VEXLO-804869 format. One record per residue (C-alpha): residue number from 1; x, y negated, z negated; residue in three letters. Coordinates in Angstrom, 3 decimals, always signed. Each point is the difference from the previous one (the first is absolute). Example, Ala and Ser with C-alpha at 12.3 -4.5 7.8 and 13.67 -1.06 7.14 Angstrom:
residues 2
@resi = 1, u = +12.300, v = +4.500, w = -7.800, resn = ALA
@resi = 2, u = +1.370, v = -3.440, w = +0.660, resn = SER
This chain:
residues 236
@resi = 1, u = +0.000, v = +0.000, w = +0.000, resn = UNK
@resi = 2, u = +1.689, v = -3.235, w = +1.098, resn = UNK
@resi = 3, u = +0.491, v = -2.749, w = -2.508, resn = UNK
@resi = 4, u = -1.539, v = -3.426, w = +0.553, resn = UNK
@resi = 5, u = +1.506, v = -3.393, w = -0.626, resn = UNK
@resi = 6, u = -1.721, v = -3.207, w = -0.872, resn = UNK
@resi = 7, u = +0.801, v = -3.295, w = +1.692, resn = UNK
@resi = 8, u = +1.448, v = -1.166, w = -3.303, resn = UNK
@resi = 9, u = +2.703, v = +2.685, w = +0.044, resn = UNK
@resi = 10, u = +3.325, v = -1.602, w = -0.984, resn = UNK
@resi = 11, u = +2.885, v = +0.310, w = +2.440, resn = UNK
@resi = 12, u = +3.729, v = +0.463, w = -0.334, resn = UNK
@resi = 13, u = +1.670, v = -2.440, w = +2.384, resn = UNK
@resi = 14, u = +3.082, v = +1.463, w = +1.607, resn = UNK
@resi = 15, u = +2.749, v = -1.731, w = +1.914, resn = UNK
@resi = 16, u = -1.367, v = -2.848, w = +2.094, resn = UNK
@resi = 17, u = +0.791, v = +0.617, w = +3.648, resn = UNK
@resi = 18, u = -0.244, v = -3.065, w = +2.278, resn = UNK
@resi = 19, u = -2.340, v = -1.628, w = -2.496, resn = UNK
@resi = 20, u = -2.608, v = +2.780, w = +0.020, resn = UNK
@resi = 21, u = -0.258, v = +1.751, w = -3.356, resn = UNK
@resi = 22, u = -0.031, v = +3.776, w = +0.042, resn = UNK
@resi = 23, u = -2.190, v = +1.203, w = -2.862, resn = UNK
@resi = 24, u = -0.852, v = +3.267, w = -1.698, resn = UNK
@resi = 25, u = -3.411, v = +0.201, w = -1.717, resn = UNK
@resi = 26, u = +0.551, v = +0.948, w = -3.641, resn = UNK
@resi = 27, u = -1.935, v = +2.980, w = -1.360, resn = UNK
@resi = 28, u = -2.278, v = -0.730, w = -2.940, resn = UNK
@resi = 29, u = -1.152, v = +2.014, w = -2.987, resn = UNK
@resi = 30, u = -2.539, v = +1.955, w = +2.068, resn = UNK
@resi = 31, u = +2.555, v = +1.402, w = +2.455, resn = UNK
@resi = 32, u = +2.422, v = +0.686, w = -2.858, resn = UNK
@resi = 33, u = -2.629, v = +1.953, w = -1.951, resn = UNK
@resi = 34, u = -1.035, v = +1.967, w = +3.072, resn = UNK
@resi = 35, u = +3.622, v = +0.988, w = +0.718, resn = UNK
@resi = 36, u = +0.669, v = +0.824, w = -3.652, resn = UNK
@resi = 37, u = -3.038, v = +2.275, w = -0.325, resn = UNK
@resi = 38, u = +1.004, v = +1.959, w = +3.118, resn = UNK
@resi = 39, u = +3.575, v = +0.356, w = -1.252, resn = UNK
@resi = 40, u = -1.183, v = +0.947, w = -3.483, resn = UNK
@resi = 41, u = -2.167, v = +2.785, w = +1.409, resn = UNK
@resi = 42, u = +2.889, v = +1.308, w = +2.101, resn = UNK
@resi = 43, u = +2.496, v = +0.052, w = -2.850, resn = UNK
@resi = 44, u = -2.566, v = +1.501, w = -2.398, resn = UNK
@resi = 45, u = -0.607, v = +2.822, w = +2.484, resn = UNK
@resi = 46, u = +3.753, v = +0.544, w = +0.438, resn = UNK
@resi = 47, u = +0.502, v = +0.001, w = -3.770, resn = UNK
@resi = 48, u = -2.802, v = +2.498, w = -0.584, resn = UNK
@resi = 49, u = +1.104, v = +2.230, w = +2.869, resn = UNK
@resi = 50, u = +3.594, v = +0.251, w = -1.188, resn = UNK
@resi = 51, u = -0.933, v = +0.458, w = -3.642, resn = UNK
@resi = 52, u = -2.624, v = +2.621, w = +0.788, resn = UNK
@resi = 53, u = +2.148, v = +2.142, w = +2.292, resn = UNK
@resi = 54, u = +3.125, v = -0.324, w = -2.166, resn = UNK
@resi = 55, u = -1.927, v = +0.830, w = -3.198, resn = UNK
@resi = 56, u = -1.483, v = +3.111, w = +1.587, resn = UNK
@resi = 57, u = +3.434, v = +1.157, w = +1.142, resn = UNK
@resi = 58, u = +1.557, v = -0.761, w = -3.383, resn = UNK
@resi = 59, u = -2.733, v = +1.746, w = -1.981, resn = UNK
@resi = 60, u = -0.138, v = +2.969, w = +2.354, resn = UNK
@resi = 61, u = -3.780, v = +0.179, w = -0.392, resn = UNK
@resi = 62, u = -3.130, v = -2.046, w = +0.659, resn = UNK
@resi = 63, u = +0.691, v = -2.700, w = -2.598, resn = UNK
@resi = 64, u = +0.886, v = -3.670, w = +0.220, resn = UNK
@resi = 65, u = +0.616, v = -0.382, w = -3.726, resn = UNK
@resi = 66, u = +3.327, v = -1.216, w = -1.306, resn = UNK
@resi = 67, u = +1.856, v = +2.567, w = -2.132, resn = UNK
@resi = 68, u = -0.153, v = -0.436, w = -3.763, resn = UNK
@resi = 69, u = +3.801, v = -0.194, w = -0.111, resn = UNK
@resi = 70, u = +1.027, v = -1.332, w = +3.411, resn = UNK
@resi = 71, u = +3.542, v = +0.681, w = +1.107, resn = UNK
@resi = 72, u = +2.160, v = -2.184, w = +2.306, resn = UNK
@resi = 73, u = -1.300, v = +1.871, w = +3.071, resn = UNK
@resi = 74, u = -3.517, v = -1.303, w = -0.690, resn = UNK
@resi = 75, u = +1.179, v = -3.610, w = +0.032, resn = UNK
@resi = 76, u = +2.373, v = +0.396, w = +2.942, resn = UNK
@resi = 77, u = -2.256, v = +2.084, w = +2.229, resn = UNK
@resi = 78, u = -3.499, v = -1.178, w = -0.949, resn = UNK
@resi = 79, u = -0.083, v = -3.309, w = -1.880, resn = UNK
@resi = 80, u = +2.853, v = -2.044, w = +1.513, resn = UNK
@resi = 81, u = -0.880, v = +0.466, w = +3.716, resn = UNK
@resi = 82, u = -3.711, v = -0.616, w = -0.628, resn = UNK
@resi = 83, u = +0.712, v = -3.155, w = -2.013, resn = UNK
@resi = 84, u = +2.578, v = -1.168, w = +2.537, resn = UNK
@resi = 85, u = -2.492, v = +0.427, w = +2.839, resn = UNK
@resi = 86, u = -2.515, v = -2.162, w = -1.845, resn = UNK
@resi = 87, u = +2.212, v = -2.741, w = -1.435, resn = UNK
@resi = 88, u = +2.528, v = -0.334, w = +2.844, resn = UNK
@resi = 89, u = -2.558, v = +0.159, w = +2.817, resn = UNK
@resi = 90, u = -0.077, v = -3.730, w = +0.737, resn = UNK
@resi = 91, u = +3.719, v = -0.584, w = -0.451, resn = UNK
@resi = 92, u = +1.106, v = +2.839, w = +2.287, resn = UNK
@resi = 93, u = -2.539, v = -0.612, w = +2.765, resn = UNK
@resi = 94, u = +0.425, v = -3.776, w = +0.054, resn = UNK
@resi = 95, u = +3.751, v = +0.459, w = +0.376, resn = UNK
@resi = 96, u = -0.386, v = +2.671, w = +2.679, resn = UNK
@resi = 97, u = -2.795, v = -1.717, w = +1.960, resn = UNK
@resi = 98, u = +1.240, v = -3.608, w = -0.242, resn = UNK
@resi = 99, u = -2.578, v = -1.371, w = -2.396, resn = UNK
@resi = 100, u = -2.842, v = +2.321, w = +0.900, resn = UNK
@resi = 101, u = -1.860, v = +2.941, w = -1.531, resn = UNK
@resi = 102, u = -2.868, v = +2.070, w = +1.427, resn = UNK
@resi = 103, u = -2.457, v = -2.161, w = -1.933, resn = UNK
@resi = 104, u = +1.534, v = -3.224, w = +1.279, resn = UNK
@resi = 105, u = -0.071, v = +1.304, w = +3.561, resn = UNK
@resi = 106, u = -3.708, v = +0.809, w = -0.329, resn = UNK
@resi = 107, u = -0.641, v = -3.479, w = -1.396, resn = UNK
@resi = 108, u = +2.048, v = -1.549, w = +2.815, resn = UNK
@resi = 109, u = +2.476, v = -1.696, w = -2.334, resn = UNK
@resi = 110, u = +3.694, v = +0.184, w = -0.807, resn = UNK
@resi = 111, u = +2.526, v = -1.567, w = -2.368, resn = UNK
@resi = 112, u = +2.057, v = -2.919, w = +1.335, resn = UNK
@resi = 113, u = +2.632, v = -2.280, w = -1.456, resn = UNK
@resi = 114, u = -0.623, v = -3.742, w = -0.234, resn = UNK
@resi = 115, u = +1.794, v = -0.582, w = +3.310, resn = UNK
@resi = 116, u = -2.240, v = +2.542, w = +1.722, resn = UNK
@resi = 117, u = +2.682, v = +2.688, w = +0.252, resn = UNK
@resi = 118, u = -0.093, v = +3.533, w = -1.355, resn = UNK
@resi = 119, u = +0.937, v = -0.061, w = -3.723, resn = UNK
@resi = 120, u = +3.346, v = +1.485, w = -0.984, resn = UNK
@resi = 121, u = +0.583, v = +2.903, w = -2.346, resn = UNK
@resi = 122, u = +0.524, v = -2.290, w = -2.995, resn = UNK
@resi = 123, u = -3.272, v = -1.848, w = +0.565, resn = UNK
@resi = 124, u = -2.024, v = +3.194, w = +0.400, resn = UNK
@resi = 125, u = +1.560, v = +1.558, w = -3.095, resn = UNK
@resi = 126, u = -0.663, v = -3.161, w = -2.031, resn = UNK
@resi = 127, u = -3.584, v = -0.124, w = +1.219, resn = UNK
@resi = 128, u = -0.610, v = +3.576, w = -1.093, resn = UNK
@resi = 129, u = +1.717, v = -0.325, w = -3.374, resn = UNK
@resi = 130, u = -2.406, v = -2.841, w = -0.800, resn = UNK
@resi = 131, u = -2.941, v = +2.345, w = +0.538, resn = UNK
@resi = 132, u = +0.475, v = +0.757, w = -3.700, resn = UNK
@resi = 133, u = -0.970, v = -3.613, w = -0.750, resn = UNK
@resi = 134, u = -2.736, v = -0.291, w = +2.630, resn = UNK
@resi = 135, u = -1.685, v = +3.189, w = -1.208, resn = UNK
@resi = 136, u = -0.577, v = -1.411, w = -3.492, resn = UNK
@resi = 137, u = -2.209, v = +0.194, w = -1.990, resn = UNK
@resi = 138, u = -2.009, v = +2.488, w = +2.102, resn = UNK
@resi = 139, u = -0.729, v = +0.615, w = +3.693, resn = UNK
@resi = 140, u = +2.431, v = -2.664, w = +1.278, resn = UNK
@resi = 141, u = -1.775, v = -2.695, w = -1.983, resn = UNK
@resi = 142, u = +2.845, v = -2.531, w = +0.074, resn = UNK
@resi = 143, u = +0.771, v = +0.694, w = +3.649, resn = UNK
@resi = 144, u = -3.628, v = -0.402, w = +1.058, resn = UNK
@resi = 145, u = -0.420, v = -3.280, w = -1.873, resn = UNK
@resi = 146, u = +3.244, v = -1.297, w = +1.508, resn = UNK
@resi = 147, u = -1.160, v = +0.754, w = +3.553, resn = UNK
@resi = 148, u = -3.260, v = -1.833, w = -0.657, resn = UNK
@resi = 149, u = +1.520, v = -3.188, w = -1.422, resn = UNK
@resi = 150, u = +3.198, v = -0.435, w = +2.037, resn = UNK
@resi = 151, u = +0.050, v = -1.869, w = +3.288, resn = UNK
@resi = 152, u = +1.433, v = +2.888, w = +2.029, resn = UNK
@resi = 153, u = -1.836, v = +2.759, w = -1.901, resn = UNK
@resi = 154, u = +3.185, v = +1.419, w = -1.468, resn = UNK
@resi = 155, u = +0.523, v = +2.070, w = -3.123, resn = UNK
@resi = 156, u = +2.812, v = -0.326, w = -2.548, resn = UNK
@resi = 157, u = +2.162, v = +2.486, w = +1.906, resn = UNK
@resi = 158, u = -0.245, v = -2.129, w = +3.142, resn = UNK
@resi = 159, u = +0.978, v = -3.122, w = -1.943, resn = UNK
@resi = 160, u = +3.105, v = +1.740, w = -1.322, resn = UNK
@resi = 161, u = +0.945, v = +1.550, w = +3.362, resn = UNK
@resi = 162, u = -0.851, v = -2.953, w = +2.268, resn = UNK
@resi = 163, u = -2.497, v = +2.053, w = +2.008, resn = UNK
@resi = 164, u = -3.663, v = -0.013, w = +0.943, resn = UNK
@resi = 165, u = -2.491, v = +2.170, w = +1.852, resn = UNK
@resi = 166, u = -0.881, v = -1.109, w = +3.540, resn = UNK
@resi = 167, u = -2.250, v = +1.355, w = +2.713, resn = UNK
@resi = 168, u = +1.733, v = +1.931, w = +2.757, resn = UNK
@resi = 169, u = -1.508, v = -2.058, w = +2.803, resn = UNK
@resi = 170, u = -1.811, v = -3.296, w = +0.417, resn = UNK
@resi = 171, u = -3.080, v = -0.748, w = +2.017, resn = UNK
@resi = 172, u = +1.123, v = -3.512, w = +0.991, resn = UNK
@resi = 173, u = +2.022, v = -0.410, w = +3.185, resn = UNK
@resi = 174, u = +2.626, v = -2.662, w = +0.465, resn = UNK
@resi = 175, u = -0.787, v = -2.684, w = +2.606, resn = UNK
@resi = 176, u = +0.543, v = +1.628, w = +3.399, resn = UNK
@resi = 177, u = +1.817, v = -3.071, w = +1.353, resn = UNK
@resi = 178, u = +2.743, v = +0.562, w = -2.573, resn = UNK
@resi = 179, u = +0.648, v = +3.686, w = +0.787, resn = UNK
@resi = 180, u = +3.128, v = -0.374, w = +2.101, resn = UNK
@resi = 181, u = +1.423, v = -2.785, w = -2.158, resn = UNK
@resi = 182, u = -0.470, v = +1.927, w = -3.224, resn = UNK
@resi = 183, u = +1.549, v = +3.175, w = +1.387, resn = UNK
@resi = 184, u = +2.884, v = -1.930, w = +1.540, resn = UNK
@resi = 185, u = +0.714, v = -1.876, w = -3.215, resn = UNK
@resi = 186, u = +0.144, v = +3.218, w = -1.996, resn = UNK
@resi = 187, u = +2.320, v = +1.544, w = +2.595, resn = UNK
@resi = 188, u = +2.333, v = -2.993, w = -0.249, resn = UNK
@resi = 189, u = +0.280, v = +0.515, w = -3.768, resn = UNK
@resi = 190, u = +0.091, v = +3.811, w = +0.199, resn = UNK
@resi = 191, u = +3.633, v = +0.488, w = -0.993, resn = UNK
@resi = 192, u = -0.242, v = -2.421, w = -2.941, resn = UNK
@resi = 193, u = -2.825, v = +1.903, w = -1.710, resn = UNK
@resi = 194, u = +0.291, v = +3.139, w = -2.096, resn = UNK
@resi = 195, u = -1.215, v = +3.206, w = +1.630, resn = UNK
@resi = 196, u = -3.045, v = +0.220, w = -2.291, resn = UNK
@resi = 197, u = -0.971, v = -3.647, w = +0.537, resn = UNK
@resi = 198, u = +0.270, v = +0.038, w = +3.782, resn = UNK
@resi = 199, u = -1.813, v = +3.321, w = +0.311, resn = UNK
@resi = 200, u = -2.809, v = -1.198, w = -2.216, resn = UNK
@resi = 201, u = -0.384, v = -3.312, w = +1.859, resn = UNK
@resi = 202, u = +0.158, v = +1.723, w = +3.386, resn = UNK
@resi = 203, u = -2.656, v = +2.540, w = -0.965, resn = UNK
@resi = 204, u = -2.261, v = -2.709, w = -1.360, resn = UNK
@resi = 205, u = +0.275, v = -1.979, w = +3.249, resn = UNK
@resi = 206, u = -0.328, v = +2.956, w = +2.358, resn = UNK
@resi = 207, u = -2.800, v = +1.757, w = -1.912, resn = UNK
@resi = 208, u = -2.254, v = -2.981, w = +0.668, resn = UNK
@resi = 209, u = +0.155, v = +0.836, w = +3.694, resn = UNK
@resi = 210, u = -0.805, v = +3.698, w = -0.136, resn = UNK
@resi = 211, u = +3.378, v = +1.530, w = -0.724, resn = UNK
@resi = 212, u = -0.125, v = +2.806, w = -2.559, resn = UNK
@resi = 213, u = +2.828, v = +1.756, w = -1.785, resn = UNK
@resi = 214, u = +0.440, v = +3.376, w = -1.613, resn = UNK
@resi = 215, u = +2.341, v = +0.622, w = -2.923, resn = UNK
@resi = 216, u = +3.021, v = +0.464, w = +2.308, resn = UNK
@resi = 217, u = -0.900, v = -1.977, w = +3.130, resn = UNK
@resi = 218, u = +0.880, v = -3.502, w = -1.191, resn = UNK
@resi = 219, u = +3.735, v = +0.009, w = +0.683, resn = UNK
@resi = 220, u = +1.935, v = -3.219, w = +0.522, resn = UNK
@resi = 221, u = +0.487, v = +0.839, w = +3.672, resn = UNK
@resi = 222, u = -3.692, v = +0.735, w = +0.580, resn = UNK
@resi = 223, u = -1.164, v = -3.145, w = -1.758, resn = UNK
@resi = 224, u = +2.504, v = -2.204, w = +1.795, resn = UNK
@resi = 225, u = -0.977, v = +1.396, w = +3.401, resn = UNK
@resi = 226, u = -3.691, v = -0.612, w = -0.686, resn = UNK
@resi = 227, u = +0.697, v = -3.506, w = -1.263, resn = UNK
@resi = 228, u = +1.938, v = -0.731, w = +3.160, resn = UNK
@resi = 229, u = -2.966, v = +1.218, w = +2.052, resn = UNK
@resi = 230, u = -2.378, v = -2.156, w = -2.031, resn = UNK
@resi = 231, u = +2.301, v = -3.027, w = +0.331, resn = UNK
@resi = 232, u = -0.410, v = +0.126, w = +3.790, resn = UNK
@resi = 233, u = -3.743, v = -0.487, w = -0.304, resn = UNK
@resi = 234, u = -3.211, v = +1.341, w = -1.497, resn = UNK
@resi = 235, u = -0.313, v = +3.003, w = +2.345, resn = UNK
@resi = 236, u = +1.564, v = +3.194, w = -1.304, resn = UNK
């Protein structure tokens, strides 16, 4: 089910190219909650599946009960992997999928740094460590309140990490008369930008004109070639 955005959705303004601001609509509390519920269901299922199968194997019979005097094998084989699956779910997947999880993908959102680039390892780790604060006192109470009262709908973890949640795509096209100029300006600054920044800006520009990218398709060479094509005119 696609998420909807109101006209009042705040935007993250990225690098200004030839005077036309490139913006990412910021995800609000609704999209965050939707993504979180999906991810929570997935990790709860993974937790239960591992615990159930491992407990059956450990007990050697149809029983999920913990032993009265558990030995190290119980913790190593049953408890630790199940707990790790549940508590490290977000951290591992966000690092592996560049700020995304299955729930975020379904909600059409992803984590970005304040400059619009993909957050680094340090930022993603910081963001997840602060889940301990955001989850207080119950059911992410602090985090939910923070997303409702802050301008960019960010929780405490985002404040500490310098990140926010943005929609994957926008519905607003840049002025068509500026297509070639925008693409050309970005190409002229290509070598001066970091790889993450130029890829993110290129994808944001190109995606507004029908280009789509898989997890491995958006290489520097591919993006540059498509920008060069766009810079010659609006026809692809």
